[in-house]
N, C-alpha and C positions, 0 to 999 in steps of 0.2 A: 202276943202275932196279935196282927190287927185285918179288919177284914179285909181291904185293898191288897193285905196282900197275901188271902183266899181267894183272893181272888183273881188275882197276877198266878199262883201258881199255881188254880184248875188252870185259867188259861195257855202256861206254858205246857199244861199238858196233858191238854185237845187235840191245839194244838204238833206236838209231837205227834201223838199219836196220829191223825191227819197226814206228816208227811208220814208217815211208817208206816200208814195203808192202802197209799196211796199207785203205788209203785202197784201191787199184787192185787188193784180189785182198779184201776187201768186196765189193766192186761184181762183180766177175767172180763169186764167190760165190754174193750175192741175181739176180743176172739170169739165171745159170747153173739159178738152182733153177726160179725160176716162170717156163721155156719148160721147162726137166721136165715141171715141174705139167698146165702147157697141152698140148704132149705125151705126154699119162700121160690129161691127160682126154680133149684131143682123136686120140687111137688115131692121133696120124700117127708114127712112128716113122724121121728121120731125122736123120741126124745132122748135116750139115754146115748146120739151119735153125739151131740156137742161135748159130755163130759170131759172122754180120750185127752181130746187136744187143747181144751179149758184147761183140767189138768195139766197140761206138762206144758203149757205154756205161765199160767200163776210159777209153776214148777223154775222154770226158766230166769221170769220174775225177780224173784229171791234166793237163786243164785245170781244173779248179775251185779244186783244189789245191797244181797243182801252185808255186804264188808260196809254199803253205806251207810244202810238202816239198822248197826252196832254203833257203829263212829256215834250217828246219833242220840244214840242211847247210850251208848258209855258218857256221850260231851251231857247230855240234862243230867241225868243220874251227879256229872262230877259236881254241876255247879247248884246245885242242890241244897248236897250233901257243905259244899262251904256257904249256902243262907241259911246252915241248921242254928249257928248260933245267934248271927242276927235276924233271926227268924221265931227260937226262945228268948231269948236282952231287952 
């Protein structure tokens, strides 16, 4: 296994990790920003106010994008297993 192949596998792993994390992280970012904006407009300074809507939105994002996430991970794993003979020999 050459160093180029190792770097390529690492790059693919980081890319798939970023793709899989994006829906939940962007949802949490958007909901957190909206709650913070609401809190600043209404001058409510409660730290726990953003937790429940953010948790619900992240759960909904996982519910809606979970099938796609699983399909992407299965595709990546299948491709990785198919490359094992070429990586070893």
